C-alpha positions in Angstrom: 128.9 85.5 60.6 125.0 86.7 58.2 126.3 89.7 56.2 123.7 92.1 55.9 122.0 93.2 52.8 124.0 96.5 52.5 127.3 95.3 52.5 126.8 92.7 49.7 124.9 95.4 47.8 127.9 97.4 48.1 130.2 95.2 47.5 128.8 94.3 44.5 128.7 97.9 42.9 132.3 98.8 44.2 133.1 95.4 41.9 130.8 96.7 39.0 132.5 99.7 39.6 136.2 98.9 39.4 135.2 96.9 36.3 133.8 99.4 34.2 137.0 101.6 35.6 139.5 99.2 34.1 138.1 99.1 30.6 137.9 103.2 31.0 141.7 102.9 31.6 142.4 100.5 29.0 140.8 101.9 26.5 142.5 105.6 26.7 146.2 102.8 27.4 146.5 104.6 30.7 148.1 101.2 32.4 149.0 102.4 36.1 145.4 102.7 36.2 143.9 100.3 35.2 146.2 97.6 37.1 144.8 99.1 40.0 141.6 99.2 39.2 142.1 95.8 38.1 143.7 94.8 41.5 141.2 96.7 43.5 137.7 94.5 41.7 140.2 91.1 42.2 139.8 92.2 45.4 136.7 93.7 45.7 135.1 90.4 43.9 136.6 87.7 46.3 135.4 89.9 49.2 132.3 89.4 47.5 133.0 85.8 47.6 134.1 85.2 51.0 130.4 87.5 52.2 128.5 84.9 50.0 129.7 81.7 50.1 128.4 79.2 52.4 125.3 81.0 53.8 128.2 83.4 55.5 
């Protein structure tokens, strides 16, 4: 299955956005939101890995 380019760019933007929010929440000591943002960033990074490995 070939992933369309727009989906790869979308997931990349989501990883960056959740990472930025994680850093922001950690700096504000808002740990529950930081944890949720970190989980979502890791989940989207895994999705990005699956979309881009071995030409899939």
